[in-house]
C-alpha positions as CSV (number, residue, x, y, z in Angstrom):
1,X,-16.6,-24.4,-75.6
2,X,-18.6,-21.0,-75.9
3,X,-20.0,-20.2,-79.1
4,X,-19.8,-23.8,-80.3
5,X,-22.8,-26.3,-81.1
6,X,-23.2,-29.5,-79.5
7,X,-25.9,-32.0,-79.5
8,X,-26.2,-34.6,-76.8
9,X,-25.7,-38.2,-77.7
10,X,-26.7,-41.3,-76.0
11,X,-23.9,-41.2,-73.4
12,X,-23.9,-37.6,-73.1
13,X,-20.7,-37.1,-75.4
14,X,-20.8,-34.2,-77.7
15,X,-22.0,-34.8,-81.4
16,X,-21.6,-33.2,-84.5
17,X,-24.8,-30.7,-85.2
18,X,-25.5,-32.4,-88.5
19,X,-25.4,-36.1,-87.1
20,X,-29.0,-37.6,-86.9
21,X,-30.6,-37.6,-83.8
22,X,-32.2,-41.0,-82.5
23,X,-36.0,-40.9,-82.6
24,X,-38.0,-42.1,-79.4
25,X,-38.3,-45.4,-80.9
26,X,-35.0,-46.1,-82.0
27,X,-33.7,-44.8,-78.8
28,X,-35.7,-47.2,-77.2
29,X,-34.5,-50.2,-79.4
30,X,-30.8,-49.3,-78.6
31,X,-31.5,-49.0,-74.8
32,X,-31.1,-45.3,-74.3
33,X,-30.9,-44.2,-71.1
34,X,-33.2,-41.7,-68.8
35,X,-31.4,-39.0,-67.2
36,X,-29.7,-40.2,-64.1
37,X,-32.0,-40.0,-60.8
38,X,-29.5,-40.4,-58.1
39,X,-25.8,-40.1,-57.5
40,X,-25.1,-43.9,-58.1
41,X,-26.3,-43.4,-61.8
42,X,-24.6,-40.5,-62.1
43,X,-21.4,-42.1,-61.3
44,X,-22.5,-44.6,-64.0
45,X,-22.8,-41.9,-66.5
46,X,-19.5,-40.5,-65.7
47,X,-17.8,-43.7,-66.2
48,X,-20.1,-44.0,-69.3
49,X,-18.2,-40.7,-70.7
50,X,-14.9,-41.7,-70.1
51,X,-12.4,-38.9,-70.8
52,X,-14.4,-36.9,-73.3
53,X,-16.6,-34.9,-70.7
54,X,-16.7,-33.5,-67.3
55,X,-16.1,-35.6,-64.0
56,X,-19.6,-35.5,-63.5
57,X,-19.7,-37.6,-60.1
58,X,-17.1,-35.7,-58.4
59,X,-18.4,-31.9,-59.9
60,X,-22.1,-33.2,-58.7
61,X,-21.3,-34.5,-55.2
62,X,-19.5,-31.1,-54.6
63,X,-21.0,-28.4,-56.2
64,X,-24.8,-29.4,-57.6
65,X,-27.7,-29.1,-55.1
66,X,-28.9,-33.0,-53.9
67,X,-32.8,-32.0,-54.9
68,X,-31.4,-31.3,-58.6
69,X,-29.9,-34.7,-59.1
70,X,-33.0,-36.5,-57.6
71,X,-35.0,-34.5,-60.1
72,X,-33.2,-35.6,-63.1
73,X,-31.6,-31.9,-63.5
74,X,-28.1,-32.3,-63.1
75,X,-27.4,-32.1,-66.8
76,X,-28.8,-28.6,-66.7
77,X,-26.7,-27.7,-63.7
78,X,-23.3,-28.5,-65.2
79,X,-24.2,-27.3,-68.7
80,X,-24.2,-30.5,-70.7
81,X,-27.8,-29.9,-71.9
82,X,-29.1,-27.0,-73.7
83,X,-31.0,-24.4,-71.2
84,X,-32.1,-20.9,-71.5
85,X,-29.6,-19.9,-68.9
86,X,-26.8,-22.2,-70.6
87,X,-25.4,-23.4,-66.7
88,X,-22.1,-24.6,-66.3
89,X,-20.1,-25.0,-63.4
90,X,-17.9,-21.8,-64.3
91,X,-21.1,-19.7,-64.7
92,X,-22.8,-21.1,-61.9
93,X,-19.2,-20.0,-59.7
94,X,-20.0,-16.3,-61.1
95,X,-23.6,-16.5,-60.4
96,X,-22.5,-17.9,-56.8
97,X,-24.8,-20.9,-56.9
98,X,-22.0,-22.9,-56.0
99,X,-21.6,-22.9,-52.4
100,X,-18.5,-23.2,-50.5
101,X,-17.8,-27.0,-49.9
102,X,-17.8,-26.9,-46.7
103,X,-20.5,-24.5,-45.7
104,X,-23.1,-26.7,-47.0
105,X,-26.0,-24.0,-46.3
106,X,-28.9,-25.9,-48.1
107,X,-31.1,-22.6,-48.1
108,X,-28.7,-20.9,-50.8
109,X,-30.4,-23.0,-53.1
110,X,-32.8,-20.1,-53.9
111,X,-34.4,-21.8,-56.5
112,X,-35.9,-24.9,-54.2
113,X,-37.3,-22.4,-51.7
114,X,-38.7,-20.2,-54.6
115,X,-40.4,-23.2,-56.3
116,X,-37.9,-23.8,-58.8
117,X,-38.0,-20.7,-60.6
118,X,-35.4,-21.4,-63.6
119,X,-34.5,-17.7,-64.5
120,X,-34.4,-15.8,-61.1
121,X,-35.5,-11.8,-61.4
122,X,-32.0,-11.1,-60.1
123,X,-30.1,-12.2,-62.8
124,X,-32.6,-10.1,-65.1
125,X,-32.2,-7.0,-62.7
126,X,-28.6,-7.0,-62.6
127,X,-28.6,-7.0,-66.6
128,X,-31.0,-4.3,-66.7
129,X,-28.7,-2.1,-64.6
130,X,-25.8,-3.2,-66.8
131,X,-27.9,-2.0,-69.8
132,X,-29.0,1.1,-68.2
133,X,-25.8,2.3,-66.6
134,X,-24.4,4.4,-69.8
135,X,-28.1,5.8,-70.5
136,X,-28.7,7.1,-66.8
137,X,-24.9,7.4,-66.0
138,X,-25.2,4.8,-63.2
139,X,-22.1,4.0,-61.4
140,X,-21.2,1.9,-58.4
141,X,-23.4,-0.9,-56.9
142,X,-25.3,-1.9,-53.9
143,X,-26.4,-5.2,-51.6
144,X,-29.6,-6.2,-51.6
145,X,-31.9,-7.7,-48.5
146,X,-35.5,-8.5,-49.2
147,X,-38.2,-9.8,-47.2
148,X,-41.3,-11.3,-49.0
149,X,-44.7,-13.0,-47.3
150,X,-46.1,-15.5,-49.1
151,X,-48.6,-18.0,-47.9
152,X,-47.6,-17.9,-44.2
153,X,-44.3,-17.8,-44.8
154,X,-41.2,-15.4,-44.7
155,X,-38.8,-15.5,-47.5
156,X,-35.7,-13.6,-46.5
157,X,-33.2,-12.9,-49.4
158,X,-29.7,-11.5,-48.8
159,X,-27.1,-10.6,-51.3
160,X,-24.4,-8.4,-49.8
161,X,-23.4,-7.9,-46.0
162,X,-26.6,-7.0,-44.6
163,X,-28.3,-9.2,-41.9
164,X,-31.6,-10.4,-40.9
165,X,-32.4,-11.7,-37.5
166,X,-35.8,-12.9,-35.8
167,X,-36.3,-12.3,-31.9
168,X,-38.8,-14.6,-30.7
169,X,-39.2,-14.9,-27.0
170,X,-36.1,-13.2,-26.5
171,X,-34.2,-15.9,-28.9
172,X,-32.2,-14.9,-31.7
173,X,-32.8,-16.7,-35.1
174,X,-30.5,-15.5,-37.7
175,X,-32.1,-15.2,-41.2
176,X,-29.0,-14.3,-43.0
177,X,-25.5,-14.5,-43.4
178,X,-23.1,-11.9,-44.9
179,X,-21.0,-12.6,-48.1
180,X,-17.7,-11.1,-47.9
181,X,-14.0,-12.0,-49.3
182,X,-13.4,-14.3,-46.4
183,X,-17.0,-16.2,-46.2
184,X,-16.8,-16.6,-49.9
185,X,-12.9,-17.3,-50.1
186,X,-13.3,-21.0,-51.4
187,X,-15.7,-19.9,-54.3
188,X,-13.8,-16.9,-55.5
189,X,-10.5,-18.9,-55.4
190,X,-11.8,-21.5,-57.5
191,X,-13.4,-19.3,-60.1
192,X,-9.7,-17.8,-60.4
193,X,-8.3,-21.2,-60.5
194,X,-10.5,-21.9,-63.4
195,X,-10.4,-18.7,-65.2
196,X,-6.9,-17.3,-64.3
197,X,-7.3,-14.6,-67.5
198,X,-9.4,-12.7,-64.8
199,X,-6.4,-12.2,-62.6
200,X,-4.9,-9.8,-65.3
201,X,-1.4,-11.6,-64.4
202,X,-1.3,-9.6,-61.4
203,X,-2.7,-11.3,-58.7
204,X,-2.5,-15.1,-57.5
205,X,-5.4,-16.9,-56.4
206,X,-3.7,-18.7,-53.7
207,X,-4.0,-17.5,-49.9
208,X,-1.0,-16.8,-47.5
209,X,-0.6,-15.5,-43.9
210,X,1.0,-12.4,-45.0
211,X,2.5,-11.0,-48.3
212,X,5.3,-13.0,-49.9
213,X,8.7,-11.4,-50.4
214,X,11.1,-11.9,-53.1
215,X,14.0,-13.1,-50.7
216,X,11.3,-15.9,-49.8
217,X,11.3,-17.4,-53.1
218,X,12.3,-21.2,-53.1
219,X,11.8,-21.4,-49.0
220,X,8.3,-23.3,-47.7
221,X,5.5,-21.4,-46.2
222,X,1.7,-22.0,-45.3
223,X,-0.7,-21.4,-48.0
224,X,-4.4,-22.1,-48.6
225,X,-5.9,-23.0,-51.8
226,X,-9.8,-23.2,-52.8
227,X,-10.3,-27.0,-51.7
228,X,-8.5,-26.4,-48.6
229,X,-10.2,-25.4,-44.9
230,X,-7.1,-25.5,-43.3
231,X,-3.3,-24.4,-44.0
232,X,-0.5,-26.5,-45.7
233,X,3.1,-25.7,-46.7
234,X,4.5,-25.2,-50.3
235,X,7.6,-24.2,-51.4
236,X,7.4,-20.6,-52.5
237,X,7.5,-19.8,-56.5
238,X,7.8,-16.7,-58.9
239,X,4.2,-16.6,-59.4
240,X,3.2,-16.3,-55.5
241,X,5.1,-12.9,-55.4
242,X,1.8,-11.5,-57.3
243,X,-0.5,-9.8,-55.3
244,X,-3.4,-12.2,-53.6
245,X,-6.6,-12.4,-54.7
246,X,-8.1,-11.9,-50.9
247,X,-6.2,-10.1,-48.9
248,X,-6.9,-8.5,-45.3
249,X,-8.7,-10.0,-42.6
250,X,-12.4,-9.1,-41.0
251,X,-13.9,-6.1,-42.2
252,X,-10.5,-4.8,-43.8
253,X,-10.7,-7.8,-45.9
254,X,-10.7,-7.2,-49.9
255,X,-11.0,-8.8,-53.4
256,X,-8.6,-7.4,-55.7
257,X,-7.4,-4.7,-53.0
258,X,-10.9,-3.2,-54.1
259,X,-14.1,-4.1,-52.7
260,X,-15.0,-5.9,-49.2
261,X,-18.3,-7.5,-50.5
262,X,-18.8,-10.2,-52.6
263,X,-22.5,-10.3,-53.6
264,X,-24.7,-7.4,-54.8
265,X,-26.3,-5.5,-57.8
266,X,-24.3,-3.2,-60.2
267,X,-20.8,-2.6,-60.0
268,X,-20.3,-3.7,-63.6
269,X,-17.5,-0.9,-64.5
270,X,-15.5,-1.4,-61.3
271,X,-11.9,-2.0,-61.8
272,X,-8.6,-2.6,-59.9
273,X,-6.9,0.7,-59.2
274,X,-4.7,1.9,-62.3
275,X,-5.8,-1.3,-64.4
276,X,-8.0,-2.7,-66.9
277,X,-8.9,-5.6,-64.8
278,X,-12.5,-6.1,-64.1
279,X,-13.9,-7.0,-60.7
280,X,-17.7,-8.1,-61.9
281,X,-16.8,-11.5,-62.6
282,X,-15.9,-12.0,-58.9
283,X,-19.0,-10.4,-57.9
284,X,-22.4,-12.5,-57.7
285,X,-25.9,-11.0,-57.4
286,X,-27.1,-14.5,-56.6
287,X,-28.8,-14.0,-52.8
288,X,-29.3,-16.9,-50.0
289,X,-32.7,-17.4,-49.4
290,X,-34.0,-18.8,-46.0
291,X,-37.6,-19.6,-45.2
292,X,-39.4,-19.0,-41.8
293,X,-42.9,-20.5,-41.4
294,X,-44.8,-17.7,-39.5
295,X,-48.1,-20.1,-39.0
296,X,-45.7,-22.6,-36.9
297,X,-45.5,-20.3,-33.9
298,X,-47.4,-17.8,-32.0
299,X,-46.0,-14.4,-31.9
300,X,-46.3,-12.0,-29.3
301,X,-46.1,-8.0,-29.7
302,X,-42.2,-8.2,-28.7
303,X,-41.4,-10.5,-31.6
304,X,-39.8,-8.9,-34.5
305,X,-37.7,-9.2,-37.8
306,X,-34.8,-7.1,-37.9
307,X,-33.1,-6.0,-41.1
308,X,-30.3,-3.6,-40.9
309,X,-27.2,-2.5,-43.0
310,X,-23.7,-3.4,-41.7
311,X,-23.5,-0.2,-40.3
312,X,-25.3,-1.5,-37.2
313,X,-23.8,-5.1,-37.3
314,X,-20.2,-3.8,-37.3
315,X,-20.5,-2.5,-33.9
316,X,-23.4,-4.5,-32.5
317,X,-23.8,-8.0,-32.1
318,X,-26.8,-9.8,-32.5
319,X,-27.6,-10.6,-28.7
320,X,-26.7,-7.0,-28.1
321,X,-29.4,-5.8,-30.7
322,X,-32.0,-8.3,-29.4
323,X,-31.5,-7.2,-25.5
324,X,-32.0,-3.8,-26.8
325,X,-35.3,-4.5,-28.6
326,X,-36.5,-6.4,-25.8
327,X,-35.9,-3.9,-23.2
328,X,-37.4,-1.0,-25.7
329,X,-40.8,-2.2,-26.4
330,X,-42.2,-3.3,-23.3
331,X,-41.7,0.3,-22.3
332,X,-43.9,2.0,-25.1
333,X,-47.4,2.1,-25.2
334,X,-48.9,-1.0,-26.8
335,X,-51.5,1.1,-29.0
336,X,-48.8,3.3,-30.0
337,X,-48.6,2.8,-33.5
338,X,-45.2,4.1,-34.2
339,X,-43.6,1.9,-31.6
340,X,-41.5,-0.4,-34.0
341,X,-40.1,2.9,-36.0
342,X,-39.1,4.2,-32.5
343,X,-37.1,0.9,-31.9
344,X,-35.3,1.0,-35.0
345,X,-34.3,4.6,-34.3
346,X,-33.3,3.6,-30.8
347,X,-31.0,0.9,-32.7
348,X,-29.5,3.4,-35.1
349,X,-28.6,5.9,-32.1
350,X,-27.1,2.7,-30.1
351,X,-24.7,1.8,-33.2
352,X,-23.8,5.6,-34.0
353,X,-23.1,6.4,-30.4
354,X,-22.5,9.9,-29.0
355,X,-19.7,12.4,-29.9
356,X,-16.5,12.5,-27.3
357,X,-13.4,14.3,-27.5
358,X,-11.8,10.8,-29.0
359,X,-14.7,10.6,-31.8
360,X,-18.0,8.7,-31.6
361,X,-18.3,6.2,-28.9
362,X,-20.8,3.7,-28.0
363,X,-21.1,1.7,-24.7
364,X,-18.1,0.4,-22.9
365,X,-16.2,3.1,-24.6
366,X,-15.9,1.3,-28.1
367,X,-15.7,3.4,-31.3
368,X,-19.1,3.9,-32.9
369,X,-20.1,2.8,-36.4
370,X,-18.6,5.2,-39.4
371,X,-20.7,3.4,-41.9
372,X,-24.3,4.4,-42.9
373,X,-27.0,2.7,-40.6
374,X,-30.4,1.6,-42.0
375,X,-32.7,-0.5,-39.8
376,X,-36.2,-1.9,-40.1
377,X,-38.3,-3.4,-37.0
378,X,-41.1,-5.5,-38.1
379,X,-43.6,-7.0,-35.7
380,X,-44.2,-10.6,-36.3
381,X,-47.6,-10.7,-34.5
382,X,-49.7,-9.8,-37.6
383,X,-48.5,-13.5,-38.8
384,X,-50.5,-15.4,-36.3
385,X,-53.6,-17.9,-37.4
386,X,-56.2,-15.7,-36.1
387,X,-54.7,-12.9,-37.7
């Protein structure tokens, strides 16, 4: 429990703080085991713990990075050993370090891509924002999309609903994915299931195809829980009449009917309208990191990395953006140092559209973007080996 001191014993069970700890020599005489080095040993450790501890094997198999198991760092990930970050399954859910069970994006484990950093800067940055929000009267929050070039590789980190793609020889290579209530439904529902007090007795973590009405109590309706990718039937109860944690579809999906993005920085004071329910526990500052090896390919002058906010991607597909850039750059002077800036401006104008009688319109008379649009077009040719 939070605030209590626990000391690890031989089988991982909590001991009294004043109990005598075995020395390395006495531990060797008793046959003390080293930390498990694989899932098989983890399962054995789980059985040795009996009913006193977490179901280690099942939690590891579902929520812990395999590399952490192989490296013997599984106890730190599950909060069974005292670490500077005091990791635990619930804390990991809040930080966004627990991937959705069936998405399986290995690059989410940013610590592996960044060389095993134990205390990522994004945690310190979010805490710094929290400390300074009263001093500088800071309110609100923001998403973050960052690219770092290091030793011939690009590290693209995304926390929010912005997007990065690489265009190489006309091919689109996604370098990020958006974090919205729909894409992170299972993480959010599981956190609410583990800590129901965060819902303030006004929300339910279950998802239904539509709002449940009182007259439907006792009837059967489709629902979806955190451990489900499909739908199943359940008998409606009184608690199901509460407002769903995630409501809406697509860009209209919201967490607690308030915010449509689930990762970023700030928003420490964000509450549900006309209530005292904080939304910050459901928001994560943990980014997804994807790595691109620049030295593995030979890039031409029209191969670029594009970073943009959701104002662009709301109205243009990846393929439409790639087609626009590949058609624009060849028509520019190759020696023009501003050609990539002009390509970014062209994308902004395409997403905004032109003003007509019925508002801003883009191609095929579609509605133009009403959100803010920020675009970067970065050439990759400078990453070639000879450069």
